[in-house]
C-alpha positions in Angstrom: -45.4 26.8 -111.7 -48.3 27.8 -113.8 -51.5 26.3 -112.6 -53.1 24.9 -115.7 -56.9 24.8 -116.2 -57.6 27.2 -113.4 -60.3 28.8 -115.6 -59.3 32.3 -114.7 -57.5 33.3 -118.0 -59.7 35.6 -120.0 -62.3 36.2 -117.2 -63.2 39.9 -117.0 -64.2 42.0 -114.1 -64.3 45.6 -113.0 -61.6 46.6 -110.6 -63.9 47.2 -107.6 -65.6 43.8 -107.9 -62.3 42.0 -108.4 -60.7 43.7 -105.4 -63.7 43.0 -103.2 -64.0 39.3 -104.3 -60.3 38.6 -104.1 -59.9 40.3 -100.7 -62.7 38.1 -99.3 -60.7 35.0 -100.4 -57.4 36.3 -98.8 -55.7 37.8 -101.9 -53.9 41.1 -101.7 -53.3 43.4 -104.6 -49.6 44.1 -104.0 -48.2 45.5 -107.2 -50.1 47.6 -109.6 -49.6 50.3 -112.1 -52.0 52.0 -114.5 -52.7 48.9 -116.7 -51.6 45.9 -114.7 -52.2 44.5 -111.2 -50.8 41.4 -109.3 -52.8 39.6 -106.7 -51.1 37.4 -104.2 -52.3 34.8 -101.6 -49.9 33.6 -99.0 -50.1 29.9 -98.1 -48.0 28.5 -95.3 -46.7 24.9 -94.9 -46.5 24.5 -91.1 -44.6 21.2 -91.3 -41.7 22.7 -93.2 -42.1 26.4 -92.1 -42.2 27.3 -95.8 -44.3 30.0 -97.5 -45.9 29.7 -100.9 -47.5 32.5 -102.9 -50.4 31.9 -105.2 -50.4 34.8 -107.8 -52.4 36.0 -110.7 -52.1 39.0 -112.9 -54.8 41.2 -114.4 -54.5 43.7 -117.2 -56.8 46.7 -117.9 -58.7 46.3 -121.1 -60.9 49.3 -120.6 -59.8 52.3 -118.5 -57.0 52.6 -116.0 -56.5 51.0 -112.6 -57.0 54.3 -110.8 -60.8 53.9 -111.6 -63.0 51.3 -109.8 -64.9 51.0 -113.1 -61.8 49.8 -115.1 -62.4 46.5 -116.8 -59.6 43.9 -116.2 -58.9 40.7 -117.9 -57.3 38.0 -115.7 -54.3 36.0 -116.8 -52.8 32.7 -115.8 -52.4 31.8 -112.1 -49.1 30.5 -110.8 -47.5 29.5 -107.6 -44.0 29.7 -106.1 -42.1 29.1 -102.9 -41.1 32.3 -101.1 -37.4 32.8 -100.8 -35.4 35.1 -98.5 -35.3 38.1 -98.4 -38.0 38.6 -101.1 -38.6 36.5 -104.2 -40.4 33.5 -105.5 -38.9 30.2 -106.7 -41.3 28.9 -109.4 -39.2 25.8 -110.0 -39.5 24.3 -106.5 -42.0 21.4 -106.1 -45.3 22.4 -104.5 -46.6 20.1 -101.7 -49.9 18.5 -102.5 -51.7 20.1 -99.6 -50.6 23.6 -100.7 -51.6 22.9 -104.3 -55.0 21.6 -103.2 -55.7 24.8 -101.2 -54.5 26.9 -104.1 -56.7 25.1 -106.6 -59.7 25.5 -104.3 -59.1 29.2 -103.9 -58.9 29.7 -107.6 -62.1 27.7 -108.1 -63.8 29.9 -105.5 -62.5 33.0 -107.2 -63.7 31.8 -110.6 -67.1 31.0 -109.3 -67.6 34.3 -107.5 -66.4 36.3 -110.5 -68.6 34.4 -112.9 -71.8 35.1 -110.9 
């Protein structure tokens, strides 16, 4: 599920600042290559013992990801339910409490990157 109106799409940041800011909010840069990175935040629903992952991608518009000075442009944020053994189901309904936390994390990220 793409999270509409998150306000991240098009924001730009250097890699060092993006990594620092997103890490403070609980995101982890799992996948990356020279020009693209994926940041994930794991959210758990204790009631159903389900895991959800909030994800956003970033693409290098100046430089390569091996440099902390590379400039990245953020893309849409999306969320999916974790599936065994490793995968995400983007079609599953997202519980309201999980979506609320995800939306707040994205708002915090946008605010900190915009400062």
